[in-house]
N, C-alpha and C positions, 0 to 999 in steps of 0.2 A: 912261512905262510903269513899272510896279512889278512885281517878281518876288519871290515868297515861297515858301518850302517849309515846310509845317506838319506836325508830327507828329500822326498821326491813328490812334486805336485803334478796333478793332471791324471793320475790313475783313478779310474772310476769303477773297474770291475775285474773279474778274473782274467778276461781276455787281455787287459792292459798288463796285468802281472805276467801273463804268459809271454807277451810280446817282449817285455824287458828281459825276462828270464832267458828266452831263446837267443836274443841278440847278444847278451853278455856271455852266454855259454859258448858261443862261436869264437870268442876271443881266446887265443892261446894263453894259458896260465890261470884262467878262471876255473876254480874248482867247484864252487857252489854259489847259488843265487837264491835268495828268498825275497820276493817282492810282496808287499802287503798293502793293498789299496785302502784298507780301513784305517791303518795307522800312518799311511803315507810314507813308508820307508822301503828301502831296498838294502838288504844285507848281502854283502859280497865277500867271499873268501877267495883269495887269489895269491899266486906266486909273484911277489914283487920284482923278481928278476926277469919275468916274462911280460908283465903288464904293469902300467903305472895308473895311479888313481885318476889323473886327468883324462887318460884314454877311456877309462871305464865310465866316467861322467859324460864324456862326449858321446859314447855309444847310447847312453840313456837319452841324452838330448836329441840325438839323431832319430830316435823313435818317436819324438814329438812330446816328450815329457820334460819337466824342469827340475834339475837338481838345485835345490835352494843354495844360493850364493855362488853357483858356478857360472862363469861367463859374464858376471856383472862387474862393472867398474866400481871401485870403492869411492866413497864420498871424497876422500883426499884426491884421488885421480881426477874426479869431476871438477873439483875446485882448482886444481893445477891447470887443467885445460881451459877453464873459464878465465883465469887470470892471464894466461898466455894470450888468449883471444883479446882481452882488454888491452894488454901491452901492445899487441900488433895494431889494434885500432888507433891507439893514441900516437903511435910512431908514424902512422901514415897521414 
């Protein structure tokens, strides 16, 4: 079993906590979920052979909340893209 605590923004009330809880509990392999809008975290206990962390983060995102750091390009990725654009510009 794996246990992880994720920083999640956008939760404002108990209903938000319940939405995340219910969505994650539908995923095979998820054993327990504790969402807390006051401290802005979601704690998940899951079987890593049946679910992976990115899937769980995506389930949270699909409910309209943001897992801090998930789905964001790194600064290095943005710089690489910028320089590739510049190179293409000067080649043409």
